[in-house]
VEXKOL-781897 format. One record per residue (C-alpha): residue number from 1; residue in three letters; x negated, y, z. Coordinates in pm, 1 decimal. Layout:
<drenlum NUM 'ALA' <X Y Z>>;
...
//
This chain:
<drenlum 1 'MET' <0.0 0.0 0.0>>;
<drenlum 2 'LYS' <-139.8 337.3 -100.1>>;
<drenlum 3 'THR' <-107.3 607.7 159.9>>;
<drenlum 4 'THR' <-96.9 975.8 69.4>>;
<drenlum 5 'ILE' <-228.2 1216.4 330.3>>;
<drenlum 6 'TYR' <-126.8 1577.7 301.2>>;
<drenlum 7 'ASN' <-272.9 1869.0 482.2>>;
<drenlum 8 'LEU' <-183.2 2232.6 457.1>>;
<drenlum 9 'CYS' <-510.1 2411.3 409.4>>;
<drenlum 10 'ALA' <-589.6 2769.9 332.4>>;
<drenlum 11 'ALA' <-898.2 2953.4 230.1>>;
<drenlum 12 'ALA' <-999.1 3315.0 230.0>>;
<drenlum 13 'ARG' <-1206.9 3418.6 -67.3>>;
<drenlum 14 'LYS' <-1469.1 3680.6 9.0>>;
<drenlum 15 'LEU' <-1719.6 3762.9 -263.8>>;
<drenlum 16 'THR' <-1859.1 3424.1 -366.7>>;
<drenlum 17 'GLU' <-1794.0 3242.9 -40.1>>;
<drenlum 18 'THR' <-1489.2 3030.8 37.9>>;
<drenlum 19 'ALA' <-1396.5 2947.7 396.4>>;
<drenlum 20 'ALA' <-1173.9 2642.4 431.4>>;
<drenlum 21 'PHE' <-900.7 2606.7 691.0>>;
<drenlum 22 'CYS' <-819.0 2240.6 687.0>>;
<drenlum 23 'GLY' <-745.7 1943.2 904.3>>;
<drenlum 24 'ILE' <-988.6 1655.5 930.1>>;
<drenlum 25 'LEU' <-785.7 1427.7 703.9>>;
<drenlum 26 'ALA' <-710.4 1682.1 430.8>>;
<drenlum 27 'THR' <-688.6 1568.4 73.0>>;
<drenlum 28 'ALA' <-517.0 1876.7 -65.9>>;
<drenlum 29 'ALA' <-592.4 2244.5 -23.2>>;
<drenlum 30 'ILE' <-396.8 2564.9 -48.1>>;
<drenlum 31 'MET' <-603.2 2863.4 -156.9>>;
<drenlum 32 'LEU' <-528.0 3213.7 -38.9>>;
<drenlum 33 'THR' <-656.2 3477.2 -276.4>>;
<drenlum 34 'SER' <-528.6 3794.8 -119.2>>;
<drenlum 35 'SER' <-632.3 3948.9 213.2>>;
<drenlum 36 'PRO' <-942.9 3821.8 395.4>>;
<drenlum 37 'ALA' <-874.4 3631.8 715.0>>;
<drenlum 38 'ARG' <-1056.9 3441.4 981.0>>;
<drenlum 39 'ALA' <-1052.4 3066.8 930.7>>;
<drenlum 40 'GLN' <-1137.2 2774.5 1153.3>>;
<drenlum 41 'PHE' <-1166.2 2400.8 1105.0>>;
<drenlum 42 'THR' <-1243.8 2107.7 1328.2>>;
<drenlum 43 'GLY' <-1454.7 1798.0 1273.9>>;
<drenlum 44 'THR' <-1645.5 1739.8 952.8>>;
<drenlum 45 'THR' <-1571.2 1949.6 648.8>>;
<drenlum 46 'PRO' <-1299.3 1768.1 451.7>>;
<drenlum 47 'GLN' <-1275.4 1737.8 77.3>>;
<drenlum 48 'THR' <-1084.8 2028.4 -68.8>>;
<drenlum 49 'GLN' <-952.0 2097.5 -412.5>>;
<drenlum 50 'PRO' <-946.1 2472.0 -490.5>>;
<drenlum 51 'PHE' <-610.5 2585.6 -615.1>>;
<drenlum 52 'PHE' <-494.6 2931.6 -714.8>>;
<drenlum 53 'PRO' <-132.2 3012.1 -630.4>>;
<drenlum 54 'LEU' <122.6 3022.4 -906.4>>;
<drenlum 55 'ALA' <302.0 3347.6 -985.7>>;
<drenlum 56 'MET' <267.6 3625.7 -726.2>>;
<drenlum 57 'PRO' <87.8 3516.8 -407.6>>;
<drenlum 58 'THR' <231.1 3801.2 -198.6>>;
<drenlum 59 'VAL' <550.9 4006.0 -225.9>>;
<drenlum 60 'SER' <706.5 4281.3 -18.3>>;
<drenlum 61 'THR' <1001.5 4184.8 202.0>>;
<drenlum 62 'VAL' <1129.3 4543.8 226.7>>;
<drenlum 63 'PRO' <1464.4 4579.4 44.1>>;
<drenlum 64 'GLY' <1614.2 4895.1 -100.3>>;
<drenlum 65 'ASN' <1757.7 5010.8 231.4>>;
<drenlum 66 'GLY' <1412.1 5001.3 393.1>>;
<drenlum 67 'ASP' <1468.7 4718.6 643.3>>;
<drenlum 68 'VAL' <1149.0 4580.6 797.1>>;
<drenlum 69 'ASN' <1033.2 4312.3 1042.0>>;
<drenlum 70 'PRO' <1087.3 3991.5 839.1>>;
<drenlum 71 'TYR' <1182.5 3701.2 1066.6>>;
<drenlum 72 'GLY' <1339.2 3395.0 907.1>>;
<drenlum 73 'VAL' <1200.7 3207.9 603.9>>;
<drenlum 74 'PHE' <1390.2 2928.7 428.1>>;
<drenlum 75 'PHE' <1362.6 2742.5 95.0>>;
<drenlum 76 'THR' <1697.5 2667.2 -67.9>>;
<drenlum 77 'PRO' <1760.1 2295.9 -137.2>>;
<drenlum 78 'ARG' <1667.9 2154.0 -477.5>>;
<drenlum 79 'ASN' <2021.1 2014.7 -513.3>>;
<drenlum 80 'ILE' <2204.5 2335.7 -423.0>>;
<drenlum 81 'LEU' <2516.8 2421.0 -622.3>>;
<drenlum 82 'THR' <2394.2 2659.6 -891.7>>;
<drenlum 83 'ASP' <2706.7 2859.0 -980.5>>;
<drenlum 84 'GLY' <2614.1 3138.9 -742.6>>;
<drenlum 85 'ILE' <2323.7 3376.0 -689.4>>;
<drenlum 86 'LEU' <2114.9 3121.9 -499.9>>;
<drenlum 87 'GLN' <1913.5 2878.8 -709.5>>;
<drenlum 88 'PRO' <1695.8 2575.8 -627.1>>;
<drenlum 89 'GLY' <1367.6 2668.4 -462.0>>;
<drenlum 90 'ASP' <1458.4 3027.7 -377.2>>;
<drenlum 91 'ILE' <1287.1 3162.9 -67.4>>;
<drenlum 92 'LEU' <1513.9 3360.7 163.8>>;
<drenlum 93 'VAL' <1382.6 3605.8 421.9>>;
<drenlum 94 'SER' <1592.7 3774.8 692.5>>;
<drenlum 95 'ASN' <1506.2 4120.9 827.1>>;
<drenlum 96 'PHE' <1542.9 4199.8 1197.3>>;
<drenlum 97 'ASN' <1470.6 4577.0 1201.4>>;
<drenlum 98 'ASN' <1612.5 4871.4 1009.6>>;
<drenlum 99 'ASN' <1418.2 5139.2 821.2>>;
<drenlum 100 'GLN' <1342.8 5315.3 1150.9>>;
<drenlum 101 'ASN' <1185.1 4992.6 1279.6>>;
<drenlum 102 'LEU' <1438.7 4951.8 1560.6>>;
<drenlum 103 'GLN' <1459.9 4590.7 1674.0>>;
<drenlum 104 'GLY' <1795.4 4417.2 1633.1>>;
<drenlum 105 'THR' <1926.0 4650.7 1362.8>>;
<drenlum 106 'GLY' <1822.4 4491.3 1030.3>>;
<drenlum 107 'THR' <2103.8 4387.6 797.0>>;
<drenlum 108 'THR' <1945.8 4226.2 491.8>>;
<drenlum 109 'ILE' <1837.7 3892.1 350.4>>;
<drenlum 110 'ILE' <1606.8 3908.0 50.4>>;
<drenlum 111 'ARG' <1577.2 3646.9 -222.1>>;
<drenlum 112 'VAL' <1240.5 3549.2 -368.5>>;
<drenlum 113 'PRO' <1306.0 3323.8 -671.3>>;
<drenlum 114 'GLU' <1048.4 3091.0 -820.2>>;
<drenlum 115 'HIS' <1064.3 3300.5 -1136.1>>;
<drenlum 116 'GLY' <1190.3 3656.0 -1147.3>>;
<drenlum 117 'PRO' <1197.9 3968.4 -932.2>>;
<drenlum 118 'VAL' <1265.9 3991.7 -560.4>>;
<drenlum 119 'SER' <1617.9 4111.2 -480.9>>;
<drenlum 120 'THR' <1855.9 4167.8 -191.2>>;
<drenlum 121 'PHE' <2083.1 3864.5 -157.1>>;
<drenlum 122 'TYR' <2289.8 3988.5 136.3>>;
<drenlum 123 'GLN' <2341.2 4318.9 313.4>>;
<drenlum 124 'GLY' <2572.0 4318.1 613.1>>;
<drenlum 125 'GLN' <2723.7 4581.7 833.6>>;
<drenlum 126 'LYS' <2509.8 4831.0 1020.1>>;
<drenlum 127 'GLY' <2316.0 4706.5 1321.9>>;
<drenlum 128 'LEU' <2328.3 4327.8 1274.3>>;
<drenlum 129 'GLY' <1972.4 4230.8 1369.1>>;
<drenlum 130 'LEU' <1932.2 3918.1 1153.1>>;
<drenlum 131 'THR' <1705.3 3662.3 1321.7>>;
<drenlum 132 'ALA' <1482.9 3366.9 1229.6>>;
<drenlum 133 'ALA' <1785.2 3134.4 1268.4>>;
<drenlum 134 'LEU' <1825.7 3102.0 892.3>>;
<drenlum 135 'GLY' <1919.9 2805.6 672.9>>;
<drenlum 136 'VAL' <2113.4 2692.5 365.1>>;
<drenlum 137 'VAL' <2279.8 2359.9 281.9>>;
<drenlum 138 'SER' <2317.4 2200.5 -60.9>>;
<drenlum 139 'ARG' <2681.2 2311.4 -86.1>>;
<drenlum 140 'GLY' <2542.7 2666.1 -100.5>>;
<drenlum 141 'VAL' <2649.1 2775.6 246.6>>;
<drenlum 142 'MET' <2405.9 2993.5 441.0>>;
<drenlum 143 'PHE' <2385.2 3029.9 817.0>>;
<drenlum 144 'VAL' <2200.2 3315.4 986.7>>;
<drenlum 145 'GLY' <2189.1 3431.1 1346.4>>;
<drenlum 146 'ASN' <2216.7 3788.1 1461.8>>;
<drenlum 147 'LEU' <2110.2 3962.9 1780.7>>;
<drenlum 148 'PRO' <2213.1 4328.2 1760.2>>;
<drenlum 149 'THR' <2097.8 4621.4 1970.4>>;
<drenlum 150 'ILE' <2203.9 4984.8 1975.0>>;
<drenlum 151 'ASP' <1864.0 5147.9 2014.2>>;
<drenlum 152 'GLY' <1613.4 4867.1 1953.4>>;
<drenlum 153 'THR' <1566.7 4778.3 2320.9>>;
<drenlum 154 'SER' <1673.9 4477.4 2524.8>>;
<drenlum 155 'ASN' <1884.4 4705.3 2746.2>>;
<drenlum 156 'THR' <2135.0 4748.3 2464.9>>;
<drenlum 157 'ILE' <2173.7 4393.5 2329.8>>;
<drenlum 158 'GLN' <2526.5 4344.4 2199.5>>;
<drenlum 159 'THR' <2742.0 4038.1 2127.6>>;
<drenlum 160 'THR' <2554.7 3786.1 1914.1>>;
<drenlum 161 'SER' <2692.6 3553.4 1647.9>>;
<drenlum 162 'LEU' <2615.8 3302.6 1374.5>>;
<drenlum 163 'LEU' <2710.4 3436.1 1030.7>>;
<drenlum 164 'VAL' <2834.4 3204.9 753.7>>;
<drenlum 165 'ILE' <2767.4 3329.3 397.4>>;
<drenlum 166 'ASP' <2837.0 3161.8 64.2>>;
<drenlum 167 'ARG' <2591.8 3122.4 -225.0>>;
<drenlum 168 'LYS' <2731.4 3434.0 -391.6>>;
<drenlum 169 'GLY' <2647.5 3654.0 -94.6>>;
<drenlum 170 'LYS' <3001.1 3675.8 46.1>>;
<drenlum 171 'LEU' <3054.3 3658.7 422.9>>;
<drenlum 172 'LEU' <3286.4 3365.9 497.4>>;
<drenlum 173 'GLY' <3305.4 3427.5 871.9>>;
<drenlum 174 'ASN' <3105.8 3400.3 1191.5>>;
<drenlum 175 'LEU' <3092.8 3203.7 1513.1>>;
<drenlum 176 'THR' <3100.4 3403.3 1835.2>>;
<drenlum 177 'ASP' <3175.8 3146.1 2106.1>>;
<drenlum 178 'LYS' <2969.0 3271.7 2401.1>>;
<drenlum 179 'ASN' <2932.5 2918.1 2537.2>>;
<drenlum 180 'LEU' <2758.6 2807.2 2218.2>>;
<drenlum 181 'VAL' <2612.8 3122.0 2063.2>>;
<drenlum 182 'ALA' <2383.1 3330.7 2281.4>>;
<drenlum 183 'GLY' <2121.8 3489.1 2060.1>>;
<drenlum 184 'PRO' <2058.8 3239.8 1774.7>>;
<drenlum 185 'TRP' <1681.8 3260.6 1731.1>>;
<drenlum 186 'GLY' <1569.3 2954.1 1534.5>>;
<drenlum 187 'MET' <1738.7 2691.0 1317.6>>;
<drenlum 188 'ALA' <1707.2 2339.3 1175.8>>;
<drenlum 189 'ILE' <1949.2 2165.3 939.0>>;
<drenlum 190 'ASN' <2027.5 1799.2 875.2>>;
<drenlum 191 'ASP' <2192.0 1829.9 534.0>>;
<drenlum 192 'GLN' <2399.2 1530.8 423.3>>;
<drenlum 193 'GLY' <2585.3 1684.5 129.6>>;
<drenlum 194 'GLY' <2950.9 1700.3 228.2>>;
<drenlum 195 'THR' <2853.2 1723.0 594.0>>;
<drenlum 196 'ALA' <2564.1 1871.1 788.3>>;
<drenlum 197 'GLN' <2431.8 1919.4 1137.0>>;
<drenlum 198 'VAL' <2312.0 2270.3 1213.8>>;
<drenlum 199 'PHE' <2090.8 2315.0 1518.2>>;
<drenlum 200 'PHE' <2010.7 2661.2 1653.6>>;
<drenlum 201 'SER' <1825.0 2780.1 1960.1>>;
<drenlum 202 'ASN' <1977.5 3040.7 2191.6>>;
<drenlum 203 'VAL' <1715.9 3281.8 2320.1>>;
<drenlum 204 'LEU' <1949.0 3452.8 2568.9>>;
<drenlum 205 'ASN' <2040.9 3143.9 2772.1>>;
<drenlum 206 'GLY' <1767.7 2888.2 2697.0>>;
<drenlum 207 'THR' <1981.9 2630.6 2516.0>>;
<drenlum 208 'VAL' <2005.7 2456.2 2177.4>>;
<drenlum 209 'THR' <2344.1 2411.6 2008.3>>;
<drenlum 210 'ARG' <2435.4 2148.5 1748.2>>;
<drenlum 211 'LEU' <2723.3 2204.1 1508.0>>;
<drenlum 212 'ASP' <2861.1 1904.1 1316.9>>;
<drenlum 213 'LEU' <3010.9 2054.1 1001.7>>;
<drenlum 214 'ALA' <3208.1 1943.6 696.8>>;
<drenlum 215 'PHE' <3227.7 2130.0 365.5>>;
<drenlum 216 'SER' <3473.5 2140.0 80.6>>;
<drenlum 217 'GLY' <3342.2 2040.4 -260.9>>;
<drenlum 218 'ASP' <3295.6 2402.9 -366.1>>;
<drenlum 219 'GLY' <3139.0 2500.4 -32.5>>;
<drenlum 220 'GLU' <3396.6 2772.3 28.6>>;
<drenlum 221 'THR' <3552.9 2598.7 330.2>>;
<drenlum 222 'VAL' <3350.7 2506.7 637.8>>;
<drenlum 223 'SER' <3502.9 2298.6 917.3>>;
<drenlum 224 'VAL' <3350.4 2249.8 1261.6>>;
<drenlum 225 'ARG' <3399.7 1888.1 1362.3>>;
<drenlum 226 'ARG' <3200.9 1910.7 1681.8>>;
<drenlum 227 'ALA' <2996.9 2166.4 1874.0>>;
<drenlum 228 'LEU' <2781.0 2085.1 2173.8>>;
<drenlum 229 'THR' <2470.4 2176.2 2368.3>>;
<drenlum 230 'VAL' <2200.1 1917.7 2297.9>>;
<drenlum 231 'ALA' <1917.9 2078.3 2498.0>>;
<drenlum 232 'GLN' <1890.0 2332.2 2775.9>>;
<drenlum 233 'GLY' <1669.8 2461.4 3055.0>>;
<drenlum 234 'TYR' <1409.6 2650.5 2851.2>>;
<drenlum 235 'ASN' <1269.2 2962.4 3009.9>>;
<drenlum 236 'HIS' <1404.8 3281.1 2858.2>>;
<drenlum 237 'ARG' <1378.5 3650.0 2932.0>>;
<drenlum 238 'THR' <1394.8 3992.7 2778.9>>;
<drenlum 239 'ASP' <1065.8 4162.2 2704.1>>;
<drenlum 240 'PRO' <983.5 4529.9 2641.3>>;
<drenlum 241 'ALA' <763.3 4447.4 2340.9>>;
<drenlum 242 'ALA' <900.7 4120.4 2197.9>>;
<drenlum 243 'LEU' <1262.4 4210.7 2291.1>>;
<drenlum 244 'VAL' <1341.2 3850.9 2390.0>>;
<drenlum 245 'LEU' <1146.0 3533.0 2458.7>>;
<drenlum 246 'GLY' <1282.1 3181.4 2481.9>>;
<drenlum 247 'PRO' <1354.7 2872.5 2269.0>>;
<drenlum 248 'SER' <1278.8 2968.1 1910.8>>;
<drenlum 249 'GLY' <1176.4 2763.2 1606.3>>;
<drenlum 250 'LEU' <1329.7 2419.3 1545.6>>;
<drenlum 251 'PHE' <1252.8 2123.2 1322.6>>;
<drenlum 252 'TYR' <1474.1 1814.5 1300.2>>;
<drenlum 253 'ASP' <1311.2 1481.4 1213.7>>;
<drenlum 254 'ALA' <1610.8 1286.0 1082.1>>;
<drenlum 255 'ARG' <1413.7 963.5 1044.1>>;
<drenlum 256 'HIS' <1340.3 945.3 1416.8>>;
<drenlum 257 'ASP' <1636.5 1156.2 1536.8>>;
<drenlum 258 'ILE' <1403.6 1398.9 1717.2>>;
<drenlum 259 'LEU' <1445.3 1774.1 1738.8>>;
<drenlum 260 'TYR' <1124.6 1970.6 1793.3>>;
<drenlum 261 'VAL' <1161.4 2299.4 1980.4>>;
<drenlum 262 'ALA' <908.2 2581.7 1993.6>>;
<drenlum 263 'SER' <959.0 2781.8 2312.0>>;
<drenlum 264 'SER' <788.3 3121.2 2315.6>>;
<drenlum 265 'ALA' <853.5 3182.8 2686.4>>;
<drenlum 266 'ASP' <730.3 2837.4 2792.2>>;
<drenlum 267 'ASN' <445.2 2857.8 2541.0>>;
<drenlum 268 'ALA' <507.8 2493.8 2456.3>>;
<drenlum 269 'ILE' <651.0 2258.0 2194.4>>;
<drenlum 270 'TYR' <915.2 2007.6 2308.1>>;
<drenlum 271 'ALA' <1060.7 1690.8 2154.3>>;
<drenlum 272 'VAL' <1432.7 1632.7 2215.3>>;
<drenlum 273 'PRO' <1532.8 1266.3 2158.9>>;
<drenlum 274 'ASP' <1859.6 1152.1 1996.5>>;
<drenlum 275 'ALA' <1937.0 1510.1 1897.2>>;
<drenlum 276 'GLY' <2157.8 1416.8 1603.1>>;
<drenlum 277 'SER' <2335.9 1120.9 1762.4>>;
<drenlum 278 'ARG' <2367.3 1259.5 2112.5>>;
<drenlum 279 'GLY' <2716.4 1283.7 2260.7>>;
<drenlum 280 'ASP' <2823.6 1528.4 2527.9>>;
<drenlum 281 'ALA' <2520.0 1489.1 2753.0>>;
<drenlum 282 'SER' <2236.4 1738.6 2707.0>>;
<drenlum 283 'ALA' <1878.1 1608.5 2695.5>>;
<drenlum 284 'GLY' <1754.1 1894.4 2909.9>>;
<drenlum 285 'THR' <1436.5 2038.0 2765.4>>;
<drenlum 286 'GLY' <1313.4 1707.8 2626.2>>;
<drenlum 287 'THR' <944.5 1622.5 2658.2>>;
<drenlum 288 'ILE' <651.9 1859.4 2616.8>>;
<drenlum 289 'ILE' <432.3 1729.0 2334.8>>;
<drenlum 290 'TYR' <203.2 2028.4 2294.8>>;
<drenlum 291 'GLN' <104.4 2299.8 2541.3>>;
<drenlum 292 'ASP' <-231.7 2452.4 2465.0>>;
<drenlum 293 'LEU' <-300.7 2801.7 2595.7>>;
<drenlum 294 'ASN' <-601.1 2827.6 2365.3>>;
<drenlum 295 'HIS' <-390.6 2783.4 2051.4>>;
<drenlum 296 'LEU' <-31.6 2871.9 2142.6>>;
<drenlum 297 'HIS' <53.7 3238.8 2183.9>>;
<drenlum 298 'GLY' <429.4 3272.1 2193.5>>;
<drenlum 299 'PRO' <524.4 3008.7 1930.8>>;
<drenlum 300 'LEU' <812.2 3135.4 1721.8>>;
<drenlum 301 'ASP' <883.2 2938.8 1403.3>>;
<drenlum 302 'LEU' <823.0 2567.8 1340.9>>;
<drenlum 303 'VAL' <813.4 2333.3 1038.9>>;
<drenlum 304 'MET' <675.1 1987.6 964.1>>;
<drenlum 305 'ALA' <425.0 1925.6 684.8>>;
<drenlum 306 'PRO' <462.8 1617.2 461.3>>;
<drenlum 307 'ASN' <181.5 1448.3 655.7>>;
<drenlum 308 'GLY' <397.4 1459.4 969.2>>;
<drenlum 309 'HIS' <196.8 1736.2 1135.8>>;
<drenlum 310 'LEU' <378.8 2027.7 1294.3>>;
<drenlum 311 'LEU' <301.1 2384.0 1190.2>>;
<drenlum 312 'VAL' <388.8 2667.5 1425.1>>;
<drenlum 313 'ALA' <368.2 3045.0 1387.5>>;
<drenlum 314 'ASN' <243.4 3232.2 1694.0>>;
<drenlum 315 'SER' <434.7 3555.1 1753.5>>;
<drenlum 316 'ASP' <180.8 3670.4 2018.8>>;
<drenlum 317 'GLY' <481.4 3752.5 2235.1>>;
<drenlum 318 'SER' <325.3 3568.9 2530.4>>;
<drenlum 319 'ASN' <-29.3 3464.4 2615.5>>;
<drenlum 320 'ALA' <-153.4 3695.4 2339.6>>;
<drenlum 321 'ASN' <-522.9 3687.8 2253.9>>;
<drenlum 322 'PRO' <-678.2 3956.0 2029.9>>;
<drenlum 323 'ASN' <-937.9 3700.7 1922.6>>;
<drenlum 324 'ASP' <-664.8 3471.9 1783.9>>;
<drenlum 325 'PRO' <-418.2 3710.1 1617.5>>;
<drenlum 326 'SER' <-112.7 3601.9 1421.7>>;
<drenlum 327 'GLU' <-207.1 3235.5 1404.2>>;
<drenlum 328 'LEU' <-49.3 2949.2 1217.8>>;
<drenlum 329 'VAL' <-139.4 2635.7 1412.3>>;
<drenlum 330 'GLU' <-135.7 2275.1 1288.6>>;
<drenlum 331 'PHE' <-116.0 1983.1 1533.5>>;
<drenlum 332 'THR' <13.7 1627.1 1547.6>>;
<drenlum 333 'VAL' <337.3 1518.7 1711.6>>;
<drenlum 334 'THR' <123.7 1349.4 1976.9>>;
<drenlum 335 'GLY' <-34.9 1681.2 2067.9>>;
<drenlum 336 'GLN' <-369.9 1675.7 1886.4>>;
<drenlum 337 'PHE' <-485.8 2014.3 1761.1>>;
<drenlum 338 'ILE' <-585.4 2008.4 1392.5>>;
<drenlum 339 'ALA' <-647.5 2362.3 1272.0>>;
<drenlum 340 'GLN' <-540.7 2723.5 1286.8>>;
<drenlum 341 'TYR' <-524.9 3011.8 1042.4>>;
<drenlum 342 'SER' <-467.5 3384.9 1091.9>>;
<drenlum 343 'VAL' <-222.8 3560.2 858.5>>;
<drenlum 344 'ASP' <-309.1 3908.1 989.9>>;
<drenlum 345 'PRO' <-609.6 4060.3 1171.0>>;
<drenlum 346 'ASN' <-379.0 4208.0 1435.9>>;
<drenlum 347 'ASN' <-142.4 4043.6 1683.2>>;
<drenlum 348 'GLY' <227.8 4007.4 1605.4>>;
<drenlum 349 'GLY' <212.5 3923.4 1234.2>>;
<drenlum 350 'ALA' <309.2 3554.7 1225.0>>;
<drenlum 351 'PHE' <685.3 3497.3 1236.5>>;
<drenlum 352 'GLY' <885.3 3295.9 982.9>>;
<drenlum 353 'ILE' <737.0 3002.8 787.7>>;
<drenlum 354 'GLY' <884.5 2757.3 537.3>>;
<drenlum 355 'ILE' <772.0 2454.7 339.1>>;
<drenlum 356 'THR' <904.4 2244.6 51.6>>;
<drenlum 357 'THR' <788.1 1999.8 -213.6>>;
<drenlum 358 'ILE' <818.0 2069.8 -585.2>>;
<drenlum 359 'GLY' <779.5 1871.0 -907.8>>;
<drenlum 360 'ASN' <929.6 1553.6 -757.8>>;
<drenlum 361 'GLY' <678.1 1569.5 -475.6>>;
<drenlum 362 'ALA' <378.2 1643.6 -697.9>>;
<drenlum 363 'ALA' <304.6 1968.2 -516.2>>;
<drenlum 364 'ILE' <366.0 2147.2 -188.8>>;
<drenlum 365 'ARG' <487.0 2504.0 -157.4>>;
<drenlum 366 'PHE' <438.9 2692.5 167.6>>;
<drenlum 367 'ALA' <550.2 3044.5 259.3>>;
<drenlum 368 'ALA' <480.5 3268.1 559.0>>;
<drenlum 369 'VAL' <568.2 3625.7 643.4>>;
<drenlum 370 'ASP' <330.0 3884.2 781.1>>;
<drenlum 371 'ASP' <553.8 4083.7 1010.6>>;
<drenlum 372 'ASN' <297.9 4362.8 1044.1>>;
<drenlum 373 'MET' <270.3 4418.9 669.9>>;
<drenlum 374 'ASN' <632.8 4328.1 580.9>>;
<drenlum 375 'THR' <517.3 4078.2 320.4>>;
<drenlum 376 'LEU' <568.3 3714.7 225.2>>;
<drenlum 377 'THR' <274.4 3507.8 103.1>>;
<drenlum 378 'MET' <328.8 3187.9 -94.7>>;
<drenlum 379 'TRP' <82.1 2905.6 -150.0>>;
<drenlum 380 'THR' <118.6 2615.5 -391.0>>;
<drenlum 381 'THR' <-105.3 2310.7 -400.4>>;
<drenlum 382 'PRO' <-92.8 1984.5 -591.0>>;
<drenlum 383 'VAL' <-66.5 1666.6 -389.0>>;
<drenlum 384 'VAL' <-377.3 1451.4 -414.5>>;
<drenlum 385 'ASN' <-315.4 1075.8 -388.9>>;
//
């Protein structure tokens, strides 16, 4: 049996030198050709295959209304219904701040297609504060959390909700149940076509909610079959700089029925068992699988690479270190550190990240925002067997 090992690697090109950021077992590399950045690798230098990104490596996430502070990043499914604005492989980015840079006031979601110009997919009412809880199912239904404020401070946080938007950019409705929705901050989706499970973390009460949903064939009707708390007990608090800290990024491993939770207040990554099959009983926080004060600095977003390694974006909202700014960190599900990479020379730049495969699995596409620069960088690398 032939085994393919993937590793998300990045390199910063500076004059004629190339610095590789890779895990020990890397067989594929992603090359970054834009801004210089500090890179680090562990163990012996792995084989790398230089690759220059397709199309534009970096785009602005600032829409026409001037919103800033990009949070959520999500690739639309390859099998999404295509009779709307959204198309397979689009990257969606939610903005948390308005043009005055007030937290919790951004109203826009931008669309970055594989081919074509960046555009505004959705613009909601004033003062929404769209978060990193962002996802789309194959029926073309989008879910995005909001955490609004009046003046950009935690003293004026308003009622939060989960917005439901169709693939044409029309708001279908929102969920505002205070027992289930308390500051949606991160999201994971188990998409099964006509049904889906949507997990989202609640930064205001330290819980994770699971919605079991059903969709009509055209995706215009969404029914909630079940709603429950699958995890709870994560530390959470307001913060003068970060606004809020608590359970954040999520990734659901459907094969093993495990939900991974990045908690910025706990500065840890948890594994919640039986997250998709669990009944009414919460799993508590689950089990800590990774807590490394040297490499975790307020983990915010979370994805899993095809090799089964977890990738987390450090928001620097807690345990910040100026020597390790805006890090993307790669580690195994058993807690072994692999590598880290800085997306910005200053703290607070790493927020939303997303990953997908393209060309029937022949290549990997990875995207990450730089919250300081209000940009999205995309890397593409072929898979090496």
